[in-house]
C-alpha positions in Angstrom: 3.3 14.3 -13.2 3.4 11.7 -10.4 6.7 10.0 -9.8 10.3 11.3 -9.8 12.4 10.4 -12.8 15.8 8.9 -12.2 18.0 8.9 -15.3 20.7 6.3 -15.6 23.2 5.5 -18.2 22.7 2.7 -20.8 25.2 0.4 -19.1 23.2 0.2 -15.9 20.0 -0.9 -17.5 17.0 -2.6 -16.0 17.6 -4.9 -13.0 20.8 -3.0 -12.1 18.9 0.3 -12.4 18.8 0.9 -8.6 22.6 0.8 -8.4 23.1 -2.9 -7.6 25.8 -4.6 -9.6 25.6 -8.3 -8.6 28.6 -10.6 -8.2 29.2 -12.8 -11.2 27.3 -15.8 -9.9 27.6 -18.5 -12.6 25.6 -21.1 -10.8 23.3 -21.2 -7.8 25.4 -20.9 -4.6 24.2 -21.4 -1.1 26.7 -18.8 0.2 27.7 -15.5 -1.3 29.6 -12.7 0.6 29.4 -14.7 3.8 25.6 -14.9 3.7 24.1 -18.4 3.6 20.8 -19.2 2.0 18.0 -19.2 2.7 17.9 -15.6 4.0 15.0 -14.3 6.0 15.1 -10.5 6.2 12.6 -8.4 8.1 12.0 -4.6 7.9 9.6 -1.9 8.9 8.0 -0.4 5.8 6.8 3.2 5.9 5.1 5.1 3.1 6.5 8.6 2.7 4.7 9.3 -0.6 1.5 10.7 -1.9 0.1 7.1 -2.0 -1.1 6.1 1.5 1.2 8.5 3.3 2.1 7.4 6.8 1.0 3.8 6.3 3.4 1.3 7.9 3.8 -2.4 8.2 6.3 -5.1 8.9 7.7 -6.7 5.7 9.4 -10.1 5.3 11.8 -10.9 2.4 13.0 -14.4 2.0 15.7 -15.2 -0.5 16.1 -18.9 -1.5 18.3 -18.5 -4.5 20.5 -15.8 -6.1 20.1 -14.9 -9.7 23.0 -15.8 -11.9 25.0 -13.5 -14.2 23.4 -15.3 -17.2 19.9 -14.5 -15.9 20.9 -10.9 -15.3 22.3 -10.5 -18.8 19.2 -12.2 -20.3 16.9 -9.7 -18.6 19.0 -6.7 -19.7 19.2 -7.8 -23.3 15.4 -8.6 -23.3 14.7 -5.1 -22.1 17.0 -3.5 -24.7 15.3 -5.5 -27.5 11.7 -5.8 -26.4 11.4 -2.9 -23.8 9.2 -3.0 -20.7 6.6 -5.5 -22.0 9.2 -8.0 -23.0 11.0 -7.6 -19.7 7.8 -8.2 -17.8 7.1 -11.4 -19.7 10.6 -12.6 -19.1 10.6 -11.8 -15.4 7.3 -13.6 -15.0 8.8 -16.7 -16.5 12.0 -16.5 -14.4 12.5 -19.2 -11.7 11.3 -18.2 -8.3 14.1 -16.8 -6.1 12.1 -16.3 -2.9 9.1 -14.5 -1.5 8.1 -11.0 -0.2 5.1 -10.6 2.1 3.5 -8.6 4.9 2.6 -11.4 7.4 1.1 -9.2 10.1 -1.3 -7.2 7.9 -4.8 -7.0 9.3 -8.2 -6.4 7.7 -9.1 -6.7 4.0 -6.2 -7.8 1.8 -7.1 -7.3 -1.9 -3.5 -7.4 -3.0 -2.7 -10.6 -1.1 0.1 -9.0 0.9 -0.2 -11.5 3.8 0.4 -14.4 1.4 2.9 -12.4 -0.6 4.4 -12.6 -4.0 7.2 -14.7 -5.6 10.5 -12.9 -6.1 11.8 -13.3 -9.6 15.2 -11.7 -9.2 17.7 -11.5 -6.3 21.1 -9.9 -6.6 24.0 -9.5 -4.1 26.9 -7.1 -4.0 29.4 -6.3 -1.3 28.8 -3.1 0.7 31.1 -0.8 2.5 33.2 -1.9 5.5 32.2 -5.6 5.1 28.6 -4.8 4.6 26.1 -6.1 2.1 23.8 -4.8 -0.7 20.8 -6.9 -1.7 18.3 -6.1 -4.5 15.2 -8.1 -5.2 12.6 -7.6 -8.0 9.4 -9.1 -9.2 6.3 -8.3 -11.3 3.8 -6.4 -9.3 0.6 -8.2 -8.2 -2.4 -6.7 -9.9 -6.0 -7.4 -8.7 -8.7 -8.5 -11.1 -10.3 -5.1 -10.8 -7.0 -3.3 -11.8 -6.5 -5.6 -14.8 -10.1 -5.2 -15.9 -10.3 -1.4 -15.4 -6.8 -0.6 -16.7 -6.0 2.5 -14.6 -2.7 4.3 -15.1 -1.1 2.0 -12.5 -1.0 -0.9 -14.9 1.8 0.9 -16.7 3.9 0.4 -13.6 4.2 -3.4 -13.3 7.5 -3.9 -11.3 8.3 -3.9 -7.6 11.9 -3.5 -6.4 13.5 -3.5 -3.0 17.1 -2.3 -2.4 18.7 -3.1 1.0 22.0 -1.7 2.4 23.2 -3.7 5.4 26.3 -3.4 7.7 28.5 -6.4 8.4 26.1 -7.4 11.2 23.3 -7.7 8.8 21.4 -4.6 9.9 20.5 -1.4 7.9 17.9 0.3 5.8 16.5 0.3 2.3 14.0 1.6 -0.2 11.1 -0.2 -2.0 9.6 1.4 -5.1 6.3 -0.6 -5.2 5.1 0.4 -8.7 7.8 1.1 -11.3 7.8 1.8 -15.0 10.9 1.4 -17.2 11.3 3.4 -20.3 14.1 4.0 -22.8 14.8 7.5 -24.2 16.3 7.0 -27.6 17.3 10.6 -28.0 19.3 10.6 -24.8 20.3 6.9 -25.0 19.2 6.5 -21.4 17.0 4.2 -19.3 14.3 6.1 -17.4 13.0 4.6 -14.2 9.7 6.2 -13.1 8.2 5.5 -9.7 4.4 5.9 -9.6 4.3 7.5 -6.2 6.4 10.6 -5.3 8.7 8.6 -3.0 9.5 4.9 -2.7 8.5 3.1 0.5 11.3 3.5 3.1 12.5 0.3 4.9 13.7 0.8 8.4 15.1 -1.6 11.0 16.2 -4.0 8.3 17.9 -7.0 9.6 18.8 -10.6 8.7 17.0 -13.0 10.9 19.8 -15.3 12.3 
Protein backbone atom coordinates (compact mmCIF):
# COMPACT_ATOMS: atom_id res chain seq x y z
CA UNK A 1 0.00 0.00 0.00
CA UNK A 2 1.27 3.46 -0.85
CA UNK A 3 1.80 5.80 2.04
CA UNK A 4 3.11 5.40 5.53
CA UNK A 5 0.52 5.33 8.31
CA UNK A 6 1.12 7.55 11.30
CA UNK A 7 -1.10 6.65 14.25
CA UNK A 8 -1.91 9.38 16.72
CA UNK A 9 -4.05 9.49 19.84
CA UNK A 10 -7.60 10.79 19.77
CA UNK A 11 -6.69 13.99 21.57
CA UNK A 12 -4.35 15.15 18.80
CA UNK A 13 -6.98 14.88 16.05
CA UNK A 14 -7.03 16.45 12.63
CA UNK A 15 -5.33 19.83 12.22
CA UNK A 16 -3.06 19.06 15.19
CA UNK A 17 -2.21 15.69 13.64
CA UNK A 18 1.27 16.75 12.55
CA UNK A 19 2.22 17.62 16.15
CA UNK A 20 1.40 21.35 16.12
CA UNK A 21 -0.50 22.56 19.18
CA UNK A 22 -1.38 26.17 18.43
CA UNK A 23 -1.40 28.94 21.00
CA UNK A 24 -4.90 29.80 22.26
CA UNK A 25 -5.49 32.70 19.89
CA UNK A 26 -8.98 33.96 20.72
CA UNK A 27 -9.07 36.66 18.06
CA UNK A 28 -6.99 37.58 15.07
CA UNK A 29 -3.65 39.02 16.17
CA UNK A 30 -1.00 40.71 14.06
CA UNK A 31 1.81 39.43 16.31
CA UNK A 32 2.23 36.02 17.92
CA UNK A 33 5.47 34.68 19.36
CA UNK A 34 7.32 37.76 18.18
CA UNK A 35 6.34 37.18 14.54
CA UNK A 36 4.39 39.96 12.88
CA UNK A 37 1.88 39.41 10.11
CA UNK A 38 1.91 39.20 7.21
CA UNK A 39 4.64 36.52 7.08
CA UNK A 40 6.36 35.58 3.84
CA UNK A 41 8.23 32.28 4.11
CA UNK A 42 10.34 30.74 1.36
CA UNK A 43 11.72 27.21 1.15
CA UNK A 44 13.28 24.75 -1.27
CA UNK A 45 10.89 21.83 -1.76
CA UNK A 46 12.37 18.45 -2.72
CA UNK A 47 10.39 15.28 -3.45
CA UNK A 48 11.93 12.26 -1.71
CA UNK A 49 9.07 9.90 -2.51
CA UNK A 50 7.83 7.51 -5.15
CA UNK A 51 5.83 10.37 -6.68
CA UNK A 52 8.13 12.53 -8.89
CA UNK A 53 11.34 11.56 -7.02
CA UNK A 54 14.05 14.22 -7.14
CA UNK A 55 11.72 16.98 -8.33
CA UNK A 56 12.54 20.28 -6.64
CA UNK A 57 11.17 23.79 -6.66
CA UNK A 58 11.09 26.97 -4.61
CA UNK A 59 7.92 27.37 -2.58
CA UNK A 60 6.43 30.48 -1.03
CA UNK A 61 4.08 30.46 1.95
CA UNK A 62 2.37 33.67 2.95
CA UNK A 63 0.45 33.85 6.23
CA UNK A 64 -1.97 36.76 6.53
CA UNK A 65 -3.94 35.57 9.59
CA UNK A 66 -3.66 32.94 12.30
CA UNK A 67 -6.49 30.51 12.94
CA UNK A 68 -8.19 31.04 16.28
CA UNK A 69 -8.66 28.40 18.96
CA UNK A 70 -12.39 28.45 18.19
CA UNK A 71 -11.69 27.61 14.54
CA UNK A 72 -9.37 24.79 15.53
CA UNK A 73 -11.93 23.30 17.91
CA UNK A 74 -14.63 23.56 15.25
CA UNK A 75 -12.52 21.67 12.71
CA UNK A 76 -11.66 18.96 15.22
CA UNK A 77 -15.28 18.48 16.32
CA UNK A 78 -16.41 18.44 12.68
CA UNK A 79 -13.97 15.65 11.90
CA UNK A 80 -15.04 13.66 14.96
CA UNK A 81 -18.70 13.95 13.95
CA UNK A 82 -18.60 13.95 10.15
CA UNK A 83 -15.20 12.38 9.37
CA UNK A 84 -13.03 13.38 6.42
CA UNK A 85 -15.79 14.55 4.07
CA UNK A 86 -17.24 16.86 6.71
CA UNK A 87 -13.82 18.25 7.56
CA UNK A 88 -13.10 18.89 3.90
CA UNK A 89 -16.31 20.89 3.48
CA UNK A 90 -15.63 22.87 6.66
CA UNK A 91 -12.05 23.62 5.64
CA UNK A 92 -13.18 24.80 2.21
CA UNK A 93 -15.56 27.25 3.89
CA UNK A 94 -12.99 28.54 6.39
CA UNK A 95 -11.77 32.13 5.95
CA UNK A 96 -8.60 32.47 3.90
CA UNK A 97 -5.47 32.66 6.06
CA UNK A 98 -2.88 33.17 3.32
CA UNK A 99 -1.50 31.52 0.23
CA UNK A 100 0.97 28.84 -0.84
CA UNK A 101 2.51 28.77 -4.31
CA UNK A 102 5.53 27.90 -6.48
CA UNK A 103 6.20 31.23 -8.23
CA UNK A 104 9.22 30.09 -10.25
CA UNK A 105 7.74 26.98 -11.80
CA UNK A 106 8.26 26.77 -15.56
CA UNK A 107 6.43 24.87 -18.28
CA UNK A 108 2.89 23.47 -18.15
CA UNK A 109 1.12 24.06 -14.87
CA UNK A 110 -2.08 21.97 -14.74
CA UNK A 111 -2.36 22.24 -10.95
CA UNK A 112 -1.97 26.04 -10.90
CA UNK A 113 1.11 25.93 -8.70
CA UNK A 114 2.42 29.28 -9.97
CA UNK A 115 -0.80 31.01 -8.98
CA UNK A 116 -1.07 28.87 -5.87
CA UNK A 117 -3.86 27.95 -3.47
CA UNK A 118 -5.53 29.64 -0.53
CA UNK A 119 -4.52 28.50 2.94
CA UNK A 120 -7.48 27.65 5.15
CA UNK A 121 -5.65 26.95 8.40
CA UNK A 122 -2.52 28.47 9.96
CA UNK A 123 -1.28 27.63 13.46
CA UNK A 124 1.66 28.86 15.52
CA UNK A 125 3.43 27.26 18.48
CA UNK A 126 6.69 28.19 20.22
CA UNK A 127 9.68 26.04 19.32
CA UNK A 128 12.84 25.14 21.18
CA UNK A 129 15.32 27.80 22.33
CA UNK A 130 13.16 30.71 21.23
CA UNK A 131 12.29 29.15 17.89
CA UNK A 132 8.98 28.77 16.12
CA UNK A 133 6.70 26.05 14.78
CA UNK A 134 4.21 26.84 12.05
CA UNK A 135 1.64 24.56 10.45
CA UNK A 136 -0.59 25.44 7.53
CA UNK A 137 -3.28 23.37 5.86
CA UNK A 138 -5.68 23.56 2.99
CA UNK A 139 -7.83 21.47 0.71
CA UNK A 140 -5.74 20.10 -2.14
CA UNK A 141 -6.31 21.54 -5.61
CA UNK A 142 -7.74 18.95 -7.99
CA UNK A 143 -7.77 19.41 -11.74
CA UNK A 144 -10.94 18.93 -13.79
CA UNK A 145 -9.49 15.65 -15.13
CA UNK A 146 -8.85 14.32 -11.60
CA UNK A 147 -12.37 15.20 -10.45
CA UNK A 148 -13.88 13.68 -13.59
CA UNK A 149 -11.85 10.45 -13.63
CA UNK A 150 -11.89 9.87 -9.85
CA UNK A 151 -8.51 8.16 -9.43
CA UNK A 152 -7.39 6.96 -5.99
CA UNK A 153 -5.81 10.37 -5.31
CA UNK A 154 -9.23 11.98 -4.78
CA UNK A 155 -9.36 10.16 -1.43
CA UNK A 156 -6.36 12.27 -0.34
CA UNK A 157 -7.81 15.80 -0.37
CA UNK A 158 -5.62 17.68 2.12
CA UNK A 159 -2.23 19.41 1.95
CA UNK A 160 -0.25 20.25 5.09
CA UNK A 161 3.05 22.01 5.68
CA UNK A 162 4.89 21.84 8.99
CA UNK A 163 7.82 24.20 9.59
CA UNK A 164 10.36 24.21 12.41
CA UNK A 165 12.37 27.42 12.64
CA UNK A 166 15.08 28.71 14.96
CA UNK A 167 14.91 32.09 16.68
CA UNK A 168 16.33 33.72 13.54
CA UNK A 169 13.46 32.42 11.46
CA UNK A 170 15.43 29.74 9.60
CA UNK A 171 14.97 25.97 9.53
CA UNK A 172 13.33 23.09 7.71
CA UNK A 173 10.01 21.36 7.31
CA UNK A 174 7.84 18.71 5.72
CA UNK A 175 4.89 19.00 3.37
CA UNK A 176 2.59 16.00 2.86
CA UNK A 177 0.93 17.07 -0.38
CA UNK A 178 -1.92 14.54 -0.55
CA UNK A 179 -3.25 13.39 2.82
CA UNK A 180 -6.15 11.20 3.90
CA UNK A 181 -7.58 11.27 7.43
CA UNK A 182 -9.35 8.19 8.80
CA UNK A 183 -10.64 7.15 12.20
CA UNK A 184 -10.09 3.64 13.52
CA UNK A 185 -13.01 2.96 15.89
CA UNK A 186 -11.50 -0.25 17.24
CA UNK A 187 -8.27 1.46 18.28
CA UNK A 188 -9.85 4.87 18.97
CA UNK A 189 -7.18 6.53 16.86
CA UNK A 190 -6.89 9.01 14.04
CA UNK A 191 -4.92 7.61 11.12
CA UNK A 192 -3.07 10.01 8.86
CA UNK A 193 -2.11 8.47 5.53
CA UNK A 194 0.16 10.20 3.03
CA UNK A 195 -0.43 9.16 -0.60
CA UNK A 196 3.28 9.16 -1.43
CA UNK A 197 5.87 7.14 0.48
CA UNK A 198 7.45 10.29 1.92
CA UNK A 199 6.26 13.87 2.40
CA UNK A 200 7.98 16.59 0.42
CA UNK A 201 11.00 17.86 2.35
CA UNK A 202 11.41 21.62 2.82
CA UNK A 203 14.97 22.90 3.05
CA UNK A 204 16.43 26.38 3.50
CA UNK A 205 13.20 27.54 5.08
CA UNK A 206 13.37 31.18 6.13
CA UNK A 207 11.15 34.08 6.97
CA UNK A 208 11.62 36.91 4.49
CA UNK A 209 12.38 39.96 6.58
